[in-house]
N, C-alpha and C positions, 0 to 999 in steps of 0.2 A: 288082215290086211288087204288081202283082195276087194274085199267090200269096201274099206276104206278108200281103196282110189276110185271105185266106183262115185261114191259119193261124193269124194273132192272132183273131178269129174264133171258130175252132174251141178254141183256149185258151181265149180268154172264156166260152164257153159253160161249158165242163168248170170252169172256178173259179166259175162264178154255180152251178151244180148241186151243188158241194159246197158250197157257203156255205148254198142252202137248205135240204138235207139237215142240215145241222147244226143251223141255227136252226130248223127246225120239230120234228126227234127228238134233238139234244143236250141232253144234262145239263148245266148250268153248269158243271161241270169241263172239260166236251168241246169247250164253245163258247169259252172262255179256251185252250185247247191248238189249237181250229182258228184262232183269232185270232193263234196266236203261230206257228203255221205260214205264215198269210198275211203277219205280218210279215217273217217270216225270207223269204218269197218276195220281196219285195221289196228285201230287201238282197241275194238271192242274181242278181236282174235286175240291180241296178244292179253288183254286182261283174262281171256278164257283159259289161255293154255296155264295159268298159275292158278286162279281162283277157281276154274270149272273141274278142274282134275283135283287139286286139294281141298276143295272146300272151306278154303282161308280166304276172307273177304280182304281184298286189298284197293285201298283210297289213294296211293299214291301213284296211278299209272301215269297221270296226268304231266306228272313233275317229269318222268323218265322220257314220255313225250318232248318236253318242252329242253330236257339238257339235249337230247338230239338234233333238236331243232337250233338250239343257239350255237350248240357243236360245230354242226355243219356252216350256220349261217358266218360264225369270225373266221372260220378257216377261208371260205368263197369267196366271202365279200371283195370287190377289189381294193387294195390298200389304200387308192387315194380318196376312196368314200371312206372308210375304216379311218383314215385320218383325222377327218370333218367330224364324223360320227361318233367314234371313242380318240379323242385326244390322248386322254389320259390311262390308257388299256396298260395293262402291268403286262410282265414277262414277255414283252416284244408282240402282243399277239396284232397290234395296227403294222405291221411291219412287214406284213408276207400276205398274200393269195395263194389258193391252191387250185386245180381244179376240182371239178363237182364231184365225180367221182375218187378222186382220195379224200375229199374233205367228208364225203358221206362215210367211208370206213373208217377214218379218225372218228367223228360221231358216235357210230355205233362200237368200235373198241370203246370209248371214252365211258358211254353209256351201260356198255353191260360190265367193265371194271365197278364202276360205282355199283349197279346193280348186286354183282358177286359181294360186295363189302357189304351191303344194306341185307343181301341175302343172307349172309352168315347171321346177324341177329334174327331175322324175320322168321327163318326156318325151324328156329329151335322155341317158337312159341306159336299156340294154337287158338282159336276163339277170339275173346275180345281183345285180349293181351296182343296179338298180330294183327289185329284191324288198327289199334291203339297204335302201334308204331308206326304204320304205314300211314297213320293219318301225321303224327310227328313229321313222318320223312317227307309227306307234302308240303305242312307249312313252313320246314326250314330250307327247301330248296326253293320254297316262293318266295321265301324273303330274301334269298340271296338274288333271287331274280330281281326283285325289287330295287333292295337296298345298295348292291352293288351296281351301280349306275354306269363305273368307269370301265366294267365289261359287257352286261345285259342291257343297258338304257332303263332300266324299271319299265313306268307305265308307257313310258314315249318308244317311237314306235325304232324299231332296229333296221334300218332301210339298206335299199343298195344289194341284194340278194339278189342275183343270174337267176331268172325266170327261167328254169331249163325242163320243167313237169307239164307235160299236158294230162289229160283224161285218159289217154292210149298208155302212158306210163303207168300209173296208179291203176288201171284197170289190172295190167300186167304184174305189177307188185301185187293184188287183191288173191289175184289166181293161185300166185306162187305161195303166198302167206298161208290161203286155204288148205291146198296141198302138205305146206309144213306143218302145219298145227293140226290136220287130221289123221296123217301118218304119225304125228305123236302120241295124237289119243290112241290110235290102234296098236302103239310099239308097246315092246315089252315094260318099258319105263313108265308110259302113259297108265296103261291096266294096274300096274303095282299101287302107282300114285293114288288111281280113283279106290283100289281096295283097301289103302292105309287110309281114306277118308273115309272110309266106313265102316272101317274096323281097326282103330291104329294096333291096340296090343294084338290084334289076330297077327294082323303084317308081320309084325315085328317078329312076332314068334317064330313064323314063316321064312323070315330071312333077308325082310326088305328094308334096307337101307334109308327110313323114311327120309333123314334130313338131307341126306343126299339126293334122292329125286327129286323133295320139294326144291334145293338148290339148283338143280339144273331147270325145272320150270320158270323158278323164279328169273332167272339171267337169261333163259330165253322169252322169256314175256320183257323186261327190260328190254332186250336187241329188239323185239317186233317193236316196240313201243318208240325205239329211237329210229326205227325208220318208218313211222307214222307222220314222226315229227321232221323229220328230211321233208318227205313229200310235202306235209306242209309248208315247209318253209320255202321250197324249191318251187311250189307253184304261187304264193302269195309274192313275195319277193320282199316281203316286209312281217315282222312278226313283233310283238311285246308279250309280257308277262301276264296281262289279264288272261289270254285264254288258257291257261294251263293250269287253273285251280278248281274249286268247287264246282262252278257252274258245269265245265267240262266234265268234271269227276262223275257227277249225278248224271248227267245228260248219257255218257256211255254206259255207267253202270246199270242205268236203266234199262238200254236198249240188251243187256246181256242180260238180265232178269227175266224181261217180258220172252224175248227167245227162247228161253232158257240155258243156264248157264255150262249145263253138261254135256252140249253138242254144237258141234261148228255149226251144223243147220241153223240151230236156235239163234246162233250169235249173228248169221249171217241176217236171219229172218226180223231180227226185233232191231236192225242197225236202219235196214230197209223201211220197215214200217214206222219207227217213233221218226228218223229222219225226214220222212215225205211228212206223216200224218202230224209233226208238228209245224211243219210250213203252213198246211190247211190251219192250223188253230194260229199262227200269227196273222193270218189273212185275217180271222174272226177279228182280233185283238183289234183290228184298225177299222170297228164299226163299218163293215160295207150293208148293202140294199141284198138282202137276202130272203127270195121268196117273197119280194113285195114289202118286206119288213125292215126297215131302216135300224138298224141293230145298233145299240149305244158302243164305246168305246169302252175295250176292258182290258187293260194295258195289265199284266202280269199274268196273263190265262197260261199263255205256253209253261210259266213255273208250277203254275197250279195243274193242269195237266201233267204234267212230268211226275210231280209228285202222286198223282193219281194212281198215275201209271203202277209205280211203285209199290204203292200201300195195297192197290186192288189184286195184282198181280200176286203178291206176296199173301195174301189174306185168302185168295179163291184159287189159287194156280200157283202153288211154293215153285213146284217143278218149272216154269214156264211153258208157254205153247206147245213147245216142243218135248218137252219131260225128257225121255231118256231116248228119244228118237233120234235119226238121221235121215237125211231126204233119201236113203235107196231103201229105207223100210219101208216106205211107202211103195216102192215097184219090184225089190228083190221080196220072196218067201224064205222064211227060214226051211 
C-alpha cells in the first residue's frame, strides 16, 4: 500500500505538471485538447478498475459516461432553457433546475444504480459472454439516447449546460481518481480480484467471493465513468449522443491496451500518448507540407492509426508498454 501511495503521488505530480504547463503556455485550442485528454484519462482509469483487474473486456464504458453526462445536464440546465429544448420531457424533468454539485451527485447515484443492476448479470459471465453483454448494453443505452428525443435530444445538441469546470477542475479530479484507482489496485480486494483473473478456480478454493469483487469493481468503474461524463458536460456546455458510442469506445480501449491494462501507470501513459499522437495524425490527414513534400489528403488516417495501435500492441506486446510495472518500479528497488 505504501508503494501504491508513492506511485500515485508520482503520477499526480506528472498530471499537475502537464496541467500547469498547458495553462500557462497553451493556446485556447491546446487547452481544449489537454482538457479532452484529461477527460479521456478519467474514462480509461474507470475502465481499468474493472477490465484491468478482472481481465474481463468491457465495451459499454462510453454508455455509462453518457448516462452521467446526461443525468447531470438534465438536472443542472436552467428551467427556461429546458422548456425550449425539452418541451415534451416526461416526469417533470423540464420543470426544475439544481445546482451543479447536487446535479453531479444525482448523476453519480443514477449511474451507480444502473451499473449495479447491469453488473448483477455481467459479473456472472466471463470471456466472450461478458464482452457480448457489455456490447449489448452499449447499443441499448445509445439507442435510448438517440430515440428518446423528448429526454436526450438524440443527435441534436443538448445545450444550455452551465460551464462550471476548467482545466484546474479536471486536473484535480484526475489526481483524486489516480489515488482512488491505485489504492483499490493495491487493496485486499484488488489483489484478490487480480488473483481470481489469473486462476478463478484456485481463488474460489481459497475463499475469494469472485462475483462480489467483480461487482464492486464494476460499480466503482461505473461511478468513475459518470464523473468523466460530468466533467465533459460541465466544460463543453453542450452534449449529444454521438460521442458516447463506438468511436469513443475504441479510442479509450486503445489507450488502455497500449499503456497496459493491468497498471494505473499504463492507463495514464497510453491515454496521453494516443491523445497527443492522434492530434499529429489528424494534422497529417489534412495533407500538410512536410520536409518540402506536399503530402496528399489522407482522410480516415486517424482511424487506421488507432486500429494499428490495437493490433500491433496485442500482437507484439499483449501486456502493453508497462506490462505489470508501475511508475515507482523504476525508482524504488525491491
